[in-house]
C-alpha positions in Angstrom: 25.2 121.7 175.8 28.8 120.8 176.2 28.1 117.7 174.2 26.9 119.9 171.1 30.1 122.2 171.5 32.3 119.1 171.0 30.1 117.9 168.1 30.2 121.1 166.3 33.9 121.2 166.7 34.3 117.7 165.2 32.3 118.6 162.1 34.3 121.5 161.6 37.5 119.4 161.9 36.1 117.2 159.3 35.2 119.6 157.1 38.4 121.5 157.3 40.6 118.2 156.8 38.6 117.4 153.8 38.7 120.9 152.2 41.7 119.8 150.0 40.5 118.9 146.7 40.5 115.3 145.5 42.8 116.3 142.6 45.5 118.9 142.9 47.1 119.6 139.6 51.0 120.6 139.2 52.5 121.8 136.1 56.1 120.4 134.6 57.3 122.4 132.0 60.3 120.7 129.8 62.4 121.5 127.1 64.3 119.7 124.2 66.5 117.1 126.2 64.6 116.9 129.1 62.8 113.6 128.4 64.4 111.8 131.5 63.4 114.9 133.8 59.9 114.8 132.4 59.8 110.9 133.2 60.9 111.6 136.7 58.2 114.2 137.2 55.5 112.0 136.1 56.6 109.0 138.1 56.9 111.3 141.2 53.3 112.0 140.9 52.7 108.5 140.7 55.0 107.5 143.5 53.1 110.2 145.7 49.5 108.8 144.7 50.6 105.3 145.2 52.7 105.0 148.0 53.1 108.2 149.8 49.3 109.4 149.4 49.0 113.2 150.9 45.5 112.5 151.9 43.2 109.0 151.6 41.4 110.8 148.7 43.7 113.5 147.4 45.7 112.9 144.3 48.3 114.9 142.3 47.7 115.3 138.7 50.8 115.8 136.5 50.4 118.6 133.5 53.5 118.4 131.2 54.2 121.2 129.0 56.9 120.8 126.3 58.6 123.9 124.8 60.7 124.9 122.1 64.1 125.3 123.3 64.7 129.1 124.5 61.0 129.9 123.3 60.1 132.5 126.2 57.0 133.9 124.4 55.7 130.3 124.2 56.2 129.8 127.6 54.5 132.6 129.0 51.3 131.7 127.0 51.3 128.0 128.1 51.7 129.1 131.7 48.9 131.4 131.5 47.0 128.6 130.1 47.9 126.4 132.8 46.8 129.0 135.6 43.2 128.0 134.2 43.5 124.8 135.3 43.9 125.7 139.0 47.7 124.4 139.4 49.1 124.4 143.0 52.6 124.6 141.7 55.0 124.7 138.7 58.1 123.0 138.2 60.9 123.6 135.9 61.9 124.6 133.3 66.0 123.8 132.9 66.4 126.7 130.8 67.2 129.6 132.4 66.3 132.4 130.2 62.7 130.7 130.1 62.8 130.1 133.9 63.1 133.8 134.3 59.9 134.4 132.6 58.1 131.7 134.4 59.1 133.2 137.5 57.9 136.5 137.0 54.3 135.0 136.1 54.5 132.7 139.3 55.5 136.0 141.7 52.8 137.7 140.1 50.2 135.1 140.8 51.8 133.8 144.1 52.2 130.2 142.4 55.1 128.1 144.2 57.7 127.8 141.5 59.9 124.5 141.9 63.1 124.3 140.2 65.6 121.4 140.1 68.6 123.3 138.1 71.8 125.0 138.5 71.3 128.5 139.1 74.1 131.1 139.6 71.9 133.9 141.5 72.7 134.2 145.0 69.0 135.5 145.9 66.0 133.8 145.4 62.5 135.1 144.4 59.7 135.2 146.8 57.7 132.1 145.2 60.8 130.2 144.1 62.8 127.5 145.6 65.7 125.5 143.9 66.4 122.0 145.2 69.8 122.0 143.2 72.8 122.7 145.6 73.6 126.5 146.1 76.5 127.6 144.0 78.4 129.0 147.1 78.1 125.4 148.9 79.0 123.5 146.1 82.0 125.8 145.6 83.3 125.3 149.2 82.8 121.5 148.4 85.3 121.9 145.3 87.6 124.2 147.9 87.6 121.4 150.6 88.5 118.4 148.1 91.2 120.2 146.3 92.6 121.3 149.9 92.4 117.8 151.0 94.2 116.6 147.8 97.0 119.4 148.4 96.7 120.8 144.9 99.2 123.6 144.7 98.9 124.5 141.1 96.3 124.0 138.4 94.7 125.0 135.3 90.7 125.4 135.0 89.2 124.4 131.9 85.8 126.0 131.3 83.1 126.3 128.3 81.0 129.1 129.5 81.2 132.0 132.2 78.9 130.2 134.4 81.6 128.2 135.2 83.5 131.3 136.7 80.4 131.8 139.1 80.6 128.1 140.0 84.4 128.0 140.7 84.6 131.3 142.4 85.9 129.9 145.6 88.6 128.2 143.5 89.6 131.1 141.8 89.7 133.4 144.9 91.7 130.6 147.0 95.0 131.7 148.3 96.6 128.2 148.9 97.3 127.9 145.2 98.3 129.1 141.8 95.1 129.1 139.3 95.3 129.1 135.6 92.2 129.6 133.4 91.6 128.3 130.0 88.6 128.6 127.9 87.5 125.5 125.7 85.9 126.6 122.4 84.7 124.7 119.6 84.6 121.0 119.0 88.8 120.5 118.8 90.2 120.9 122.0 93.6 119.4 121.3 95.6 122.6 120.4 94.7 124.1 123.7 95.2 120.8 125.5 98.8 120.6 123.9 99.6 123.9 125.0 98.4 122.7 128.8 100.9 120.0 128.2 103.8 122.0 127.1 103.2 124.2 130.1 103.5 121.2 132.2 100.2 121.5 134.3 99.4 117.9 135.4 96.4 119.0 137.7 93.4 120.1 135.9 89.7 121.1 136.8 87.4 120.4 134.2 84.0 122.4 134.1 81.9 121.4 131.2 78.5 120.0 130.6 78.3 116.3 131.2 77.8 115.5 127.3 81.5 117.3 126.8 83.3 115.5 129.4 84.0 112.1 127.3 85.1 114.2 124.2 87.5 116.4 126.3 89.0 113.5 127.9 89.1 111.4 124.8 91.0 114.1 123.1 93.4 114.6 126.1 94.2 110.9 125.9 95.0 111.7 122.2 97.9 113.8 123.1 99.2 112.1 126.1 97.5 114.0 128.9 95.6 110.8 130.5 98.5 109.0 131.9 99.0 108.1 135.3 100.8 110.9 136.7 97.8 113.7 135.5 95.2 114.4 137.9 91.5 115.5 137.1 88.8 117.1 139.1 85.6 117.0 137.3 82.8 119.4 138.8 79.9 117.8 137.0 77.7 115.9 139.6 76.7 113.3 136.7 80.0 112.1 136.2 78.6 108.6 136.5 76.8 108.8 133.3 79.9 109.2 131.4 81.6 106.4 129.7 85.0 105.9 131.5 85.9 102.5 131.0 88.6 103.1 128.3 90.4 105.5 130.8 90.2 103.0 133.8 93.3 101.3 132.8 95.2 104.3 131.4 96.1 105.4 135.1 94.8 109.2 135.4 93.6 110.0 138.7 90.1 111.3 138.3 88.3 112.8 141.1 84.6 114.1 141.2 81.6 114.6 143.3 77.9 113.3 143.2 74.8 114.0 144.9 73.2 111.1 144.0 74.3 107.2 144.2 72.9 105.4 141.2 73.7 101.9 143.0 71.3 103.1 146.1 68.8 100.3 146.9 66.2 103.1 146.8 67.2 104.7 143.7 67.5 101.1 142.0 64.1 100.6 143.0 62.7 103.7 141.6 64.5 102.9 138.4 63.0 99.5 138.0 59.3 101.1 138.5 60.0 103.7 135.8 61.3 100.9 133.5 57.9 98.8 134.3 55.7 102.0 133.7 57.5 102.7 130.4 56.9 99.5 129.3 53.1 99.3 130.0 53.0 103.0 128.1 54.5 100.8 125.0 57.8 102.6 125.1 61.0 100.7 125.5 64.0 102.4 127.3 67.4 100.6 127.6 67.2 100.4 131.2 70.5 98.2 131.1 72.3 101.1 130.2 70.1 103.6 131.8 71.8 106.1 134.3 69.6 108.7 136.1 70.4 112.3 135.8 71.0 114.3 139.0 68.6 117.0 137.5 66.0 113.7 137.3 66.4 112.8 140.7 66.1 116.2 142.0 62.9 116.9 139.8 61.5 113.5 141.6 62.4 114.8 145.0 60.9 118.4 144.2 57.5 116.6 143.5 58.0 114.5 146.8 59.3 117.4 148.9 56.0 119.7 147.4 53.7 117.0 148.5 54.9 116.9 152.0 54.6 120.5 152.3 51.1 120.6 151.0 50.0 118.0 153.3 51.7 119.8 156.3 49.7 123.1 155.1 46.5 121.0 154.6 46.7 120.3 158.5 46.4 123.9 159.5 44.7 125.7 156.4 41.6 125.4 154.3 43.1 125.0 150.8 40.9 126.0 148.1 42.3 125.5 144.2 41.0 128.5 142.2 41.4 129.1 138.6 43.6 132.0 137.6 44.0 134.1 134.7 46.8 136.1 133.3 44.2 138.8 132.3 43.1 139.6 136.0 45.0 140.5 139.1 43.8 137.9 141.1 46.3 135.4 142.9 46.2 132.0 144.7 45.7 133.1 148.4 47.3 129.8 149.6 50.8 130.0 147.6 52.4 132.2 149.9 51.8 129.9 152.6 52.9 126.8 150.9 56.0 128.3 149.5 57.0 129.3 153.3 55.9 125.8 154.5 58.6 124.6 151.9 61.3 127.2 152.6 61.4 126.5 156.2 61.9 123.0 156.3 65.1 122.6 158.6 64.5 126.0 159.9 61.2 126.1 161.6 61.2 123.5 164.5 57.6 123.3 164.4 57.6 121.6 161.2 59.5 118.3 160.1 63.3 118.9 159.8 63.8 117.5 156.5 62.4 115.1 153.9 64.7 112.3 152.7 64.7 112.1 149.1 66.8 110.1 146.3 69.4 113.0 146.9 69.6 113.0 150.5 68.1 115.3 153.0 66.1 117.9 151.6 65.9 121.4 153.6 66.7 124.9 153.1 68.1 127.8 154.9 66.1 131.0 155.7 66.9 132.5 152.3 65.3 129.6 150.9 68.6 127.8 149.3 69.4 124.0 149.8 72.8 124.8 151.5 73.4 121.8 153.6 73.5 118.6 151.8 76.2 115.8 151.4 78.1 114.9 148.4 80.0 111.3 147.7 83.6 111.9 146.8 84.3 109.7 144.1 87.7 108.4 142.2 88.1 106.1 139.2 89.6 102.9 140.0 91.0 100.0 137.8 89.0 97.6 139.4 85.2 98.7 139.5 85.5 102.3 137.8 84.0 104.9 139.8 84.3 104.3 143.6 83.3 106.2 146.5 86.4 107.1 148.8 84.7 109.8 151.2 82.0 112.2 151.8 81.6 115.9 152.0 79.5 117.9 154.4 79.0 121.7 155.2 80.0 121.0 158.6 82.8 118.5 158.4 84.3 119.5 155.0 85.8 116.5 152.9 86.3 113.3 155.0 88.1 110.8 153.1 86.9 107.1 154.4 89.9 105.0 152.7 93.0 104.2 154.7 96.7 105.3 153.8 97.2 101.5 153.2 94.3 101.2 151.0 95.7 103.9 148.8 99.1 102.3 148.6 97.7 99.1 147.8 95.5 100.5 145.1 98.6 102.1 143.5 100.4 98.7 143.6 97.7 96.9 142.0 97.4 99.6 139.2 101.2 99.0 138.6 100.8 95.4 137.9 101.2 94.4 134.2 101.9 98.0 133.3 104.9 98.8 131.1 107.0 101.9 132.3 109.6 103.6 130.2 113.0 104.1 132.0 115.2 106.8 130.9 118.8 106.7 131.8 122.3 107.4 130.8 125.4 105.4 130.3 127.4 105.8 133.5 129.6 102.9 135.1 128.7 101.0 136.9 125.0 102.3 137.3 124.0 101.7 133.6 126.3 100.3 130.9 126.1 98.7 127.6 126.9 94.8 127.4 129.9 93.8 125.8 128.7 91.2 123.2 129.4 89.9 119.8 125.8 89.6 119.2 123.5 92.6 118.3 121.3 92.9 121.2 117.9 94.8 121.3 115.8 96.4 124.0 116.6 96.0 127.8 119.2 93.1 127.0 121.5 95.9 125.9 122.0 96.9 129.2 123.7 96.5 132.5 124.6 97.7 135.7 123.7 98.4 139.1 120.4 100.7 138.0 119.5 98.1 135.5 119.5 95.4 138.5 117.8 97.6 140.8 114.9 98.7 138.5 114.7 94.5 137.8 114.1 94.0 141.4 111.7 96.7 142.0 109.7 95.5 138.9 109.5 92.0 140.2 108.5 93.2 143.8 105.7 95.7 142.1 104.8 93.3 139.0 105.3 95.9 136.3 107.4 95.7 133.1 109.8 98.0 131.9 111.6 99.4 128.9 114.9 101.1 129.0 116.0 103.7 126.7 118.9 106.2 126.7 118.2 109.9 127.2 118.8 111.8 123.5 121.2 114.6 125.0 123.0 112.2 127.2 122.3 114.9 130.2 120.9 114.4 133.6 119.1 117.7 133.9 120.0 121.0 134.7 117.8 124.1 134.5 118.4 127.1 132.1 118.7 130.1 134.2 117.5 132.3 131.1 115.0 130.3 129.8 113.9 128.2 132.6 114.0 125.1 130.6 115.3 121.8 131.6 117.1 119.5 129.6 118.4 115.6 130.0 116.3 113.2 132.1 114.4 115.8 133.9 113.1 117.4 130.6 112.1 113.6 129.6 110.1 113.3 132.7 108.2 116.5 132.5 107.2 116.2 129.2 106.0 112.7 130.1 108.0 110.7 127.5 109.4 108.6 130.7 107.9 107.1 133.8 111.1 106.7 135.4 114.7 108.0 135.4 117.5 106.4 136.8 121.5 106.7 137.1 123.6 108.3 139.4 121.0 111.0 139.7 121.6 113.3 142.7 118.6 114.5 144.6 118.8 118.3 144.5 116.4 121.1 145.5 116.3 122.4 142.1 115.4 119.2 140.7 113.0 118.3 143.7 111.0 121.4 142.8 110.6 120.1 139.4 110.0 116.3 139.5 109.5 113.7 142.3 112.0 111.7 143.7 111.9 108.1 145.2 113.5 107.2 148.4 117.2 107.3 148.1 118.8 104.0 147.3 122.4 105.5 148.0 123.9 108.0 150.1 127.1 109.4 149.5 128.9 112.8 149.4 131.3 114.9 146.9 134.9 114.2 147.3 138.3 114.4 145.3 139.9 111.9 143.1 143.5 112.6 142.7 146.6 111.1 141.0 148.4 108.6 143.7 151.8 109.8 144.3 154.9 107.8 143.5 157.0 106.1 146.0 159.8 108.2 147.1 163.3 106.8 147.1 164.6 105.7 150.6 166.4 108.4 152.2 170.1 107.8 153.6 169.1 109.0 157.3 165.7 107.5 157.2 166.4 105.8 160.5 166.2 109.1 162.2 162.6 109.7 160.9 160.6 108.0 163.7 161.6 111.2 165.8 161.5 114.7 164.6 164.5 117.0 164.7 163.8 118.5 167.8 163.4 115.4 169.5 166.9 114.4 168.4 168.4 117.7 169.7 166.6 117.4 173.2 167.8 113.6 173.6 171.6 114.7 172.7 171.1 117.6 175.0 169.8 115.1 177.7 172.8 112.9 176.9 175.5 115.3 177.7 173.8 117.1 180.6 173.1 113.5 182.2 176.6 112.4 181.8 178.1 115.6 183.1 175.8 115.3 186.1 176.9 111.8 186.8 180.6 112.9 187.0 179.7 115.8 189.1 177.7 114.0 191.6 180.2 111.1 191.8 183.0 113.5 192.9 180.7 115.3 195.3 179.3 112.2 197.0 182.1 110.2 199.4 180.5 106.9 198.7 181.9 107.0 195.1 185.5 107.1 196.5 186.7 103.5 197.2 190.0 102.0 198.3 191.7 101.1 195.2 193.9 98.1 197.0 191.2 96.2 199.3 194.3 94.7 201.0 195.5 97.7 202.8 192.9 98.7 205.5 194.5 102.3 205.5 195.3 103.3 202.1 196.9 106.7 201.3 194.5 107.4 198.6 190.8 106.5 197.4 190.1 106.3 193.9 186.3 107.3 191.8 185.8 105.3 188.9 183.5 107.5 187.7 185.5 109.6 185.7 184.0 112.3 182.8 185.1 109.5 180.2 183.3 106.8 182.1 180.2 109.0 182.9 179.7 109.6 179.0 180.5 105.7 178.2 177.7 104.7 181.1 175.2 106.8 179.8 175.6 105.8 176.2 175.9 102.1 177.1 172.5 102.4 178.7 171.0 104.4 176.0 171.9 101.6 173.4 170.8 99.1 175.7 174.1 97.5 175.9 175.2 98.5 179.5 178.8 98.9 180.9 181.1 97.9 183.7 180.7 100.9 185.6 178.4 100.7 188.1 177.3 103.5 190.6 177.7 103.1 194.3 176.2 106.3 195.9 172.5 106.7 196.4 172.5 110.0 194.2 174.3 108.3 191.1 172.2 105.5 191.3 169.4 107.7 191.3 170.7 109.4 188.2 171.6 105.9 186.8 167.8 104.6 187.5 166.1 107.6 186.0 168.0 107.4 182.9 167.2 103.8 182.3 163.9 104.7 182.7 164.3 107.6 180.3 166.1 105.5 177.8 163.5 102.6 178.1 160.6 104.8 177.0 162.5 106.6 174.4 164.1 103.4 172.6 160.7 101.5 173.1 158.7 104.7 171.3 161.7 104.7 168.7 161.4 101.2 168.0 157.8 100.9 167.5 157.6 104.1 165.4 160.5 102.9 163.3 158.5 99.8 162.8 155.6 101.5 161.4 158.0 103.8 159.2 159.4 100.8 157.8 156.1 98.7 157.3 154.0 101.6 155.8 154.9 103.1 152.5 155.2 106.8 152.7 153.7 108.5 149.9 153.1 112.2 150.7 150.5 114.1 148.7 150.4 117.6 148.1 146.7 118.0 148.7 144.8 116.3 151.6 141.7 118.2 151.4 139.4 120.8 149.8 140.9 123.5 151.9 144.6 122.4 150.6 143.0 122.9 147.1 141.6 126.1 147.8 144.7 127.4 149.2 147.2 126.7 146.1 146.9 127.8 142.5 149.5 125.1 140.9 147.2 122.3 140.9 144.0 122.8 138.8 140.5 121.2 140.0 137.3 120.8 138.3 133.8 118.9 138.2 131.5 117.6 135.5 129.6 120.7 133.8 125.8 121.4 134.7 126.0 118.2 137.1 125.0 118.3 140.9 128.5 119.0 142.1 128.6 121.8 139.7 125.5 123.2 141.0 126.7 122.7 144.8 129.9 124.6 144.3 128.0 127.7 142.2 125.4 127.6 144.9 127.4 127.4 148.2 127.8 129.9 150.8 130.9 128.4 152.3 134.1 130.8 151.7 136.2 128.1 150.9 134.0 126.6 148.3 133.2 130.1 146.9 136.8 130.3 146.5 137.1 127.1 144.9 133.9 128.2 142.6 135.6 131.3 141.3 138.9 129.5 140.6 137.4 127.0 138.4 134.7 129.1 136.8 137.9 131.4 135.7 140.4 128.8 135.0 141.8 128.6 131.3 141.6 126.2 129.9 138.5 125.2 131.4 138.7 122.4 134.1 135.0 121.4 133.4 134.2 118.1 131.7 131.2 116.7 129.9 131.1 113.3 131.6 132.8 112.1 135.0 134.9 109.8 132.4 136.7 112.5 131.0 137.3 113.9 134.4 138.8 110.9 135.6 141.1 110.5 132.5 142.4 113.8 132.8 143.4 113.5 136.3 145.3 110.1 135.3 147.1 111.9 132.6 147.7 115.2 134.4 151.0 114.0 136.5 149.2 115.4 139.5 148.7 118.8 138.2 144.8 118.1 138.0 141.9 116.9 140.7 138.6 116.1 139.9 135.4 116.8 142.2 132.8 113.9 141.8 130.6 111.8 144.2 132.2 109.6 146.3 130.4 106.2 145.3 131.8 106.9 142.0 135.3 107.6 143.2 135.1 104.2 145.1 134.1 102.1 141.5 137.1 104.3 139.8 139.8 103.5 142.2 138.9 99.9 142.6 139.6 99.7 138.9 142.6 102.4 138.3 145.3 101.8 140.7 147.1 105.1 140.0 144.4 107.2 141.4 143.2 107.7 144.9 140.4 109.5 147.0 141.6 112.3 148.9 139.9 113.9 151.7 136.8 113.1 153.3 133.1 114.4 152.0 132.5 117.9 151.3 128.5 117.5 151.7 126.2 115.0 152.1 123.8 113.7 149.2 121.5 110.9 147.7 120.6 109.1 144.5 117.1 108.5 143.9 114.7 107.1 141.2 113.1 110.2 139.4 109.6 110.4 138.4 107.5 112.9 136.9 105.9 115.7 139.2 103.0 114.3 141.3 103.4 110.6 140.0 101.0 108.3 141.9 104.0 105.5 141.9 106.6 107.6 144.1 105.1 105.8 147.0 104.9 102.3 145.8 108.7 102.7 144.5 109.9 104.0 147.5 108.4 101.3 149.7 110.0 98.8 147.3 113.4 100.4 147.8 113.0 100.5 151.7 112.3 96.5 151.4 115.3 96.0 149.3 117.5 97.9 151.6 116.1 95.7 154.7 116.7 92.4 152.8 120.1 93.4 151.8 119.7 93.4 148.2 121.2 96.8 147.9 123.9 95.9 149.5 124.7 92.9 147.3 124.2 94.9 144.3 126.9 97.3 145.3 129.3 94.6 146.4 128.5 92.7 143.0 129.0 95.9 140.5 131.8 97.7 142.8 134.0 94.8 143.5 133.2 91.7 141.7 132.4 92.8 137.9 134.0 94.6 135.4 137.3 94.2 136.9 136.7 95.4 140.1 138.6 94.4 143.5 142.2 94.0 142.0 143.3 97.0 143.2 144.2 97.6 147.0 142.9 101.0 148.1 146.0 102.8 149.6 145.6 104.6 152.8 144.8 108.5 152.4 147.7 111.0 153.5 145.8 111.5 156.5 145.9 108.0 157.6 149.3 107.5 157.0 150.1 110.6 159.1 149.5 108.1 161.9 152.9 106.7 161.6 154.5 110.2 161.3 157.3 111.6 163.4 156.8 111.9 167.1 157.0 115.6 168.5 157.9 117.0 171.8 154.6 117.0 172.8 154.5 113.0 172.9 157.7 112.5 174.7 157.6 115.6 176.8 156.7 113.8 180.1 159.9 111.4 180.0 162.0 114.7 179.7 160.2 116.0 182.8 160.6 112.6 184.8 164.5 112.8 183.9 164.9 116.4 185.1 163.3 115.7 188.3 165.3 112.6 188.6 168.4 114.7 188.3 167.5 117.3 190.6 166.8 114.7 193.3 170.0 113.2 192.7 171.8 116.3 193.1 169.7 117.3 196.3 171.1 114.1 197.9 174.5 114.2 196.9 174.5 118.1 198.4 173.1 116.4 201.6 175.8 113.8 201.6 178.5 116.5 200.9 177.5 118.8 203.6 177.1 115.7 206.3 180.7 114.6 205.6 182.2 117.8 205.8 180.4 118.3 209.4 181.9 114.9 210.3 185.6 115.9 209.4 185.1 119.0 211.0 183.9 117.4 214.2 186.8 114.8 214.0 189.6 117.2 213.3 188.5 119.8 215.8 188.0 122.2 212.9 185.4 124.6 212.0 182.7 123.3 209.8 183.2 126.2 207.2 186.9 125.3 206.8 186.3 121.8 206.1 183.4 122.8 203.8 185.8 125.5 202.0 188.6 122.7 201.7 186.0 120.2 200.5 184.7 122.5 197.8 188.1 123.3 196.3 189.0 119.8 195.8 185.7 119.3 194.0 186.3 122.3 192.0 189.6 121.2 190.8 187.7 118.6 188.5 191.1 116.7 188.1 192.4 113.5 189.4 190.6 110.2 190.5 192.1 109.9 194.0 191.6 111.6 196.8 193.8 111.6 200.2 192.4 109.9 203.3 191.1 112.4 206.0 192.2 111.0 209.3 191.6 111.9 212.7 193.8 114.4 214.5 196.5 113.0 216.8 196.1 113.6 220.3 199.7 112.6 221.5 203.2 113.8 220.2 203.9 110.4 218.9 200.7 110.1 217.0 201.3 113.6 215.6 205.0 113.0 214.6 203.5 109.7 212.8 200.6 111.6 211.1 203.1 114.4 210.1 205.9 111.9 208.9 203.2 110.2 206.8 201.4 113.0 204.9 204.3 115.6 205.1 203.5 119.3 204.5 202.0 118.8 201.2 198.2 118.4 200.5 197.9 117.5 196.9 195.3 115.9 194.9 194.8 114.2 191.5 192.9 111.3 190.6 194.2 110.2 194.2 193.3 111.4 197.5 
């Protein structure tokens, strides 16, 4: 009995497995221009029947319906006719209006409707799926790529309102400034000229594939296809557009694709299509055949339908019933089949995805294809469109190329290209050659910048053509109109590829154009008339010391002389026997009289010495300290005097910008509308604000049109005008004009760079070349060449500035104050020693004469205070016998007189 149950189950399963008909019919609806999509539909059916096979005996049969364009009524009649043929699914059409009518019929009779076209609708009908990437996900891909490319300002060119839906994420983006322009008609050049005039160099192009070439061609005609323009083309079929003529022009073209036409699987499909068409007697130019994305999607749609049909057949008894638009009966399996397709990638019970020509095919719960992978493409010079990255919903834009590859690609694109270089005449950067012959082209120019561009061109392999900017201006922005002039305008309007001269990199210019790495660093300084040499002063020998030092020295001389005289009278060791042969002289003599004291000190000061020699400890201390004092002072005087004699003193009335700002006698100015002009106009530093106010209100005007005019004005002003300009230009001028000099240091820090149009792809390549020239010393050699060795440079010796010459200026008290401290200390010590000697001597005399100490001290003080006489009587011991007393009193008498003898 159990065996019969198993046998019955086997036959039931066999009957269900064979329930799918041998022939399952599907219909494809195509309009005008859909020949390639129709071909993909037919060969997809053949691919399923011959290679995939839903079941060994089940085959698909394709019914193709060709409709006139936008004929909805005819489409409805033909679709109703196909329902009688028991179709299991309807594919197409590509027309949105016709597709809506077809969809309504499919919904009514529960027939799966499979589409492969862009559809702006954000919701799907119950019996419809679309293999085309969902508009929202596609917009996210556009957004992520432009964010990766760091676009901050761009214009969108679109042809119909569907574009605004497709680009909704870009229009709502908060990271950039978006402008929208509508393309109308066949002649796009007037609009493109407006875009060029508005200086948009980043363009999002959203037009049908067959219009892309026309737009790009007309853009090239007006100069919008240069290397500093960037395009992002939203079409997924850019690989079908002929872009060869734009490969060598240099624009940056970026796009996305869902289908890789060079993929092995895709190429194999195309080869089989070619073989099949030849069997049918139709010749297709497959050498130039480029498959449409929609054709590949149609192929994948049939493949996907077959996979879902096979899965459904494993669990359902599928019957194909003819239907009629005149009845209300519907196909009972349509709902199940459409749900199987919608739940690919969602329902874990079925296969997660189907791998087709356009990648993994799976849908979200709403029936949208939101998870897919796109290739990021860029137009290259070598191979045309090249894959440089991928986009996925989970990972966003992911570029696979490295920075080294990007840089190398730019360097390769520079080779053999001819760049237009705008410049202005400014020595020594760009100058006209002095020649009796008529020179043309680059041969007319020479200078530092010319040699620099030549060195960069040799390093990067490009050619160049110099031309002078028509208005001779570097570039300043009009505050009212916002328009630029000079070289900046030439770059903004893309008439030049590079701009080079003594071109300062400023914030305002950096906002408008690009700059390379600086090739020279400098700052603003002052050029001024060199002061004339003064006539020698009659008393210039006194210059090494200031007046106060001379006064202190004279006071020290007087004080030391008087102190030496006083101490010599105080100390007993300075009183000597004038007659050494007499052992007991009546008088003692002091050789340090007042005039001798003055002579001794002046002799020491003049390093000549004298015949007066102190003997006492106190007077010798004074003499030693005085000698030390004179040694330091005379050495300092001699050294400073040598500096004054060897350095030519030329006092300048100004030594810095602060000196200029504090006075009104000397006028000062700068080049009109230059970077120095902008520096003072926008400065927040009080000193520079005062200078700007003085310059802007000066009458007559102090601004000049060129730096040369300013230099000439300084030279002719007789010291009544100073000019502010870049330090490097000042260095060049003072090497050739010996009557001028640089005053003070740098007021700011700035740099010169090579200017390029905004978003130029060559900025990195030019900067790396400049860095290479810096490292190998080429830039240093070029500056030495044009500053010192060419055009009369090097014959002027740069004079020391006023600040440098002040190093040999007069010495102040702070410089020699320590010497005076030593002098005062020595004199104080000598005084203390002399007083001690005096007191000790008075004590001895009082002891010897049996007198009181105070009487002897008073007697000695009285003698000292007389300040007269150079002799002092000898004080002998008091006699102890009458004979000694008589002898003593007879010798001295009653008088006790003193003069210079004692």
